[in-house]
C-alpha positions in Angstrom: -81.5 -15.1 45.9 -79.5 -17.6 44.0 -76.1 -16.6 42.5 -75.8 -17.5 38.9 -73.2 -20.3 38.3 -70.2 -19.1 36.2 -69.6 -21.4 33.3 -66.0 -21.6 32.1 -65.8 -21.0 28.4 -63.2 -23.3 26.7 -60.1 -21.8 25.2 -58.6 -22.9 21.8 -56.4 -25.7 23.2 -59.2 -27.1 25.3 -61.0 -28.3 22.1 -58.2 -30.5 20.9 -59.5 -34.1 20.7 -62.9 -35.6 21.2 -63.3 -35.7 17.4 -66.4 -37.3 15.9 -66.6 -40.5 13.9 -68.7 -40.9 10.8 -69.9 -43.9 8.7 -69.2 -43.8 5.0 -72.2 -44.6 2.9 -71.1 -45.1 -0.7 -67.8 -47.0 -0.9 -68.9 -50.4 0.5 -71.9 -52.7 -0.2 -74.4 -53.9 2.4 -72.7 -57.3 2.6 -69.4 -55.8 3.6 -68.1 -54.2 6.8 -68.8 -50.6 7.5 -66.1 -48.0 6.9 -65.7 -45.6 9.8 -63.7 -42.3 9.6 -62.5 -40.6 12.7 -62.4 -36.9 11.8 -59.0 -35.8 13.2 -59.2 -32.9 10.7 -61.8 -31.4 13.1 -59.0 -30.4 15.5 -58.4 -26.6 15.7 -55.2 -26.5 13.7 -56.7 -29.0 11.3 -54.9 -32.3 11.9 -54.3 -35.2 14.2 -50.9 -33.7 15.1 -52.7 -31.2 17.4 -53.0 -34.0 19.9 -49.3 -35.0 20.3 -48.1 -31.4 19.9 -50.2 -30.1 22.8 -49.5 -33.3 24.9 -45.8 -32.8 24.5 -45.9 -29.0 25.2 -48.2 -29.4 28.2 -45.8 -32.0 29.6 -42.8 -29.7 29.0 -44.6 -26.8 30.8 -45.5 -29.1 33.8 -41.9 -30.4 34.1 -40.2 -27.1 33.6 -38.6 -27.9 30.3 -40.5 -25.0 28.7 -41.0 -21.8 30.5 -43.0 -18.7 29.7 -41.6 -16.8 26.8 -39.5 -19.7 25.7 -38.7 -21.0 22.2 -40.1 -24.2 20.5 -37.8 -25.6 17.8 -39.0 -28.5 15.7 -38.2 -30.3 12.5 -41.4 -30.5 10.5 -42.6 -29.3 7.1 -46.2 -30.2 7.8 -49.0 -30.7 10.3 -46.9 -31.0 13.5 -45.2 -27.6 13.0 -48.5 -26.0 12.2 -50.0 -27.4 15.4 -46.9 -26.1 17.4 -47.3 -22.7 15.7 -50.9 -22.6 16.8 -50.0 -23.5 20.4 -47.1 -21.0 20.4 -49.5 -18.2 19.3 -51.9 -19.2 22.0 -49.3 -19.6 24.8 -46.9 -16.8 23.9 -43.9 -19.0 22.6 -41.6 -18.3 19.8 -41.8 -21.2 17.3 -39.1 -22.1 14.8 -40.0 -24.6 12.2 -37.1 -26.4 10.4 -38.4 -27.4 7.0 -37.2 -28.7 3.7 -37.7 -27.5 0.1 -40.9 -29.6 -0.3 -42.7 -27.2 2.1 -45.9 -26.4 0.2 -47.0 -22.8 -0.3 -50.1 -23.6 1.8 -48.2 -24.9 4.7 -45.8 -22.0 4.5 -48.8 -19.6 4.6 -50.3 -21.4 7.6 -47.0 -21.3 9.5 -46.5 -17.6 8.8 -50.1 -16.8 9.7 -49.5 -18.2 13.2 -46.3 -16.3 13.4 -43.8 -19.1 13.2 -40.2 -18.6 11.9 -39.2 -20.8 9.0 -35.7 -22.2 8.3 -35.3 -24.2 5.1 -32.7 -27.1 5.0 -31.6 -27.7 1.4 -29.1 -30.5 2.0 -30.5 -34.1 1.6 -29.4 -36.9 4.0 -27.9 -40.2 3.1 -31.3 -41.6 2.0 -32.0 -38.7 -0.4 -34.7 -37.2 1.9 -34.2 -34.3 4.3 -35.4 -35.9 7.5 -32.0 -36.4 9.2 -30.5 -33.1 8.1 -33.5 -31.3 9.4 -33.4 -33.1 12.7 -29.6 -32.4 13.1 -30.1 -28.7 12.4 -33.1 -28.5 14.8 -31.0 -30.2 17.5 -28.1 -27.8 16.9 -30.3 -24.7 17.1 -31.8 -26.1 20.3 -28.4 -26.4 21.9 -27.5 -22.9 20.8 -30.8 -21.2 21.9 -31.2 -20.5 25.6 -34.7 -21.3 27.0 -35.6 -23.4 24.0 -37.4 -26.8 23.9 -37.3 -29.5 21.2 -40.6 -31.6 21.1 -38.7 -34.0 18.8 -41.7 -35.9 17.5 -39.6 -38.6 15.9 -38.0 -39.8 19.1 -40.3 -38.6 21.9 -42.5 -41.4 23.3 -45.0 -38.7 24.4 -46.0 -38.6 20.7 -47.4 -42.2 21.0 -48.7 -41.6 24.5 -51.0 -38.8 23.2 -52.7 -41.2 20.8 -52.7 -44.0 23.4 -54.5 -41.9 26.0 -56.9 -40.0 23.8 -57.3 -41.1 20.1 -57.5 -44.8 20.7 -59.7 -44.6 23.8 -62.1 -42.3 22.0 -62.3 -44.5 19.0 -63.0 -47.7 21.1 -65.7 -45.8 22.9 -67.3 -44.5 19.7 -67.6 -47.9 17.9 -69.5 -51.0 18.9 -68.4 -53.6 16.4 -64.8 -52.6 15.6 -63.0 -55.3 13.7 -59.9 -53.4 12.5 -58.2 -50.0 12.8 -56.0 -48.7 10.0 -53.2 -46.2 10.6 -50.6 -44.7 8.4 -47.0 -44.4 9.7 -44.5 -41.5 9.7 -43.1 -40.6 13.1 -44.9 -43.7 14.5 -46.9 -41.9 17.2 -50.3 -42.6 15.6 -49.7 -46.3 14.8 -47.6 -47.1 17.9 -49.9 -45.4 20.4 -53.2 -46.6 19.0 -51.8 -50.2 18.6 -50.7 -50.3 22.2 -54.1 -49.1 23.5 -56.1 -51.4 21.2 -54.2 -54.5 22.1 -54.6 -53.8 25.8 -58.3 -53.0 25.7 -59.6 -54.8 22.7 -57.1 -57.5 21.6 -59.5 -59.0 19.1 -59.3 -55.8 17.0 -56.8 -56.0 14.1 -54.3 -53.2 13.9 -53.1 -52.5 10.4 -50.2 -50.2 9.5 -49.9 -48.4 6.1 -46.7 -47.0 4.5 -45.9 -45.8 1.0 -43.6 -47.3 -1.5 -40.2 -45.6 -1.2 -40.3 -45.3 2.6 -38.2 -47.8 4.5 -40.0 -47.8 7.9 -40.8 -51.5 7.3 -37.7 -52.3 5.3 -37.2 -52.2 1.5 -35.3 -49.9 -0.8 -35.7 -46.1 -0.6 -36.8 -44.0 -3.5 -38.6 -40.7 -4.0 -42.3 -40.5 -3.4 -45.0 -37.8 -3.4 -47.3 -38.8 -0.6 -46.9 -36.3 2.2 -47.2 -37.2 5.9 -46.3 -40.8 5.4 -43.0 -42.7 5.6 -39.4 -42.3 6.9 -36.0 -43.6 6.0 -35.8 -45.5 9.3 -38.1 -47.3 11.8 -39.2 -44.6 14.3 -38.8 -45.2 18.1 -42.6 -45.0 18.6 -42.8 -48.3 16.7 -40.2 -50.1 18.7 -42.8 -52.9 19.5 -44.0 -54.1 16.1 -45.6 -57.1 17.8 -48.6 -54.8 18.4 -49.2 -54.5 14.7 -51.0 -57.4 12.9 -50.4 -56.4 9.3 -48.6 -53.9 7.2 -49.6 -52.7 3.7 -47.6 -50.6 1.2 -49.5 -48.3 -1.1 -48.4 -46.2 -4.1 -48.7 -42.5 -4.6 -51.3 -43.3 -7.2 -53.4 -45.1 -4.5 -53.2 -42.3 -2.0 -54.0 -39.5 -4.4 -56.8 -41.4 -6.1 -58.4 -42.4 -2.8 -58.5 -38.9 -1.2 -60.1 -37.6 -4.4 -62.6 -40.4 -4.4 -63.4 -39.8 -0.8 -64.5 -36.2 -1.3 -66.4 -36.9 -4.6 -68.3 -40.0 -3.2 -68.7 -39.2 0.5 -68.3 -35.4 0.8 -65.3 -35.8 3.1 -62.5 -33.4 2.1 -59.3 -34.8 3.6 -55.6 -35.0 2.7 -53.4 -37.5 0.8 -52.3 -39.6 3.8 -56.0 -40.2 4.5 -56.3 -41.6 1.0 -53.5 -44.0 1.8 -55.3 -45.2 4.9 -58.7 -45.4 3.1 -57.3 -47.6 0.3 -56.2 -50.2 2.9 -59.3 -49.8 5.0 -61.5 -50.5 2.0 -59.5 -53.6 1.3 -60.2 -54.8 4.8 -63.9 -53.8 4.8 -64.5 -55.6 1.5 -63.3 -58.8 3.2 -65.4 -58.1 6.3 -68.9 -59.0 7.4 -72.0 -56.8 7.8 -72.1 -55.0 11.1 -68.4 -55.1 11.5 -66.6 -51.8 11.5 -63.2 -50.9 9.9 -61.9 -47.5 11.1 -59.3 -45.1 9.7 -58.3 -41.6 10.6 -59.0 -38.5 8.4 -55.6 -37.1 9.3 -55.9 -33.5 8.1 -57.9 -31.1 6.0 -58.1 -31.4 2.3 -57.9 -27.7 1.7 -54.1 -28.0 2.3 -53.9 -30.0 -1.0 -56.0 -27.9 -3.3 -52.9 -27.1 -5.4 -51.8 -30.7 -5.6 -54.2 -33.6 -5.0 -57.2 -31.7 -6.1 -55.5 -29.9 -9.1 -55.8 -31.9 -12.3 -53.0 -30.1 -14.0 -50.6 -30.9 -11.1 -51.6 -34.5 -11.1 -51.0 -34.9 -14.8 -47.6 -33.2 -14.6 -46.6 -35.8 -12.0 -48.0 -38.8 -13.9 -50.9 -39.4 -11.5 -54.5 -40.2 -12.4 -57.2 -37.6 -12.0 -59.8 -40.4 -11.5 -62.1 -40.2 -8.5 -64.6 -43.0 -9.1 -65.6 -45.6 -6.4 -65.4 -48.6 -8.7 -61.9 -47.8 -9.7 -60.9 -47.5 -6.1 -62.6 -50.8 -5.2 -60.8 -52.5 -8.1 -57.5 -51.3 -6.7 -58.5 -52.3 -3.2 -59.2 -55.9 -4.3 -55.6 -56.1 -5.7 -53.8 -55.1 -2.5 -52.1 -57.8 -0.4 -50.2 -57.3 2.9 -46.6 -56.4 2.7 -46.2 -58.3 6.0 -48.5 -60.4 8.2 -45.8 -60.7 10.9 -44.2 -57.3 11.1 -42.2 -58.0 14.3 -40.5 -60.9 12.5 -40.4 -59.8 8.9 -39.7 -56.1 8.9 -36.3 -54.6 9.4 -36.0 -52.5 12.5 -33.0 -50.1 12.4 -33.5 -48.0 15.5 -30.2 -48.4 17.4 -28.4 -45.1 18.4 -30.0 -43.0 15.6 -31.3 -40.5 18.1 -27.8 -40.2 19.6 -26.3 -40.0 16.2 -28.5 -37.1 15.3 -28.0 -35.4 18.6 -31.6 -35.6 19.8 -32.6 -34.9 23.4 -33.2 -37.9 25.6 -36.8 -38.8 26.5 -37.6 -41.7 28.7 -41.2 -42.9 29.5 -41.5 -45.7 32.0 -44.0 -48.4 31.4 -46.1 -47.2 34.4 -46.4 -43.7 32.9 -48.4 -44.9 29.9 -51.7 -45.2 31.7 
């Protein structure tokens, strides 16, 4: 008599990654390249940040930096803290999210639903944002809290390694005629990790970075902007090697909000505002491409998180943004875009030195041999 084989059922963290790709049907014409969206919003906590969050926590568990019953402390008002909160609930960790006043009601609700504790920083830093003051407070709390761990997505190279090992390799395996991949930038993990993998495995594929006007990741003058999940007031450590990036585009708030609205109305894909920023540039590249070529971008998170903002006409009007969601309008704007830089390594300011030490961040070192 044969014994039935026991099949291991996956747990919640086992289903992070291996996200599908889909071809968009209605934003390009048959004589242009195909637009390919990788659905990172299919991850269990709803965003691409699930990948680096779990990669960093799993590494911390393996190396003894985080022990059972410990505390995770992170500076994040968005998807990364939500991903950590999910992981904390699953693994039995206390999670403290250091956020700023721009925390949306939806994100607050998600953090509280997972059981995270929220600390709001109300003092802006020298750039007018809250990034540095948030990081400084998170670092101080980490030093004061026994048994705590700081993932530190802004300075931890494991952030980029997660996308290098998983996101990029999946995308290359899922596409056959990939000509370009478009990534937005914030902490640099997505763009830096994917760029490294693509240039090693498919150097003919163009890597394009996208930032928002008002951010100074690639230089320029800082000013306030509304696009969430994109931009910083410095060049993040995960983007230390800008030679891996072929081009950089800067988009406006108007571009990002218009594109995410157009995406759901024309393609049925409900994604967030940073996805709109990437889509605008991906469409520019696809319109210049050839049939059968593929231009990929990441659907970074779920659009339900923006029902009160990007998909609320009254909110958009109050902030001077268009409520338009028509493909032709988006295509007209895409035709107008030109690269901010075609040689980012030479042209873009890189102000990394000693910032991690200045803010009191933990030290993370990843040897070249550890990337693979």
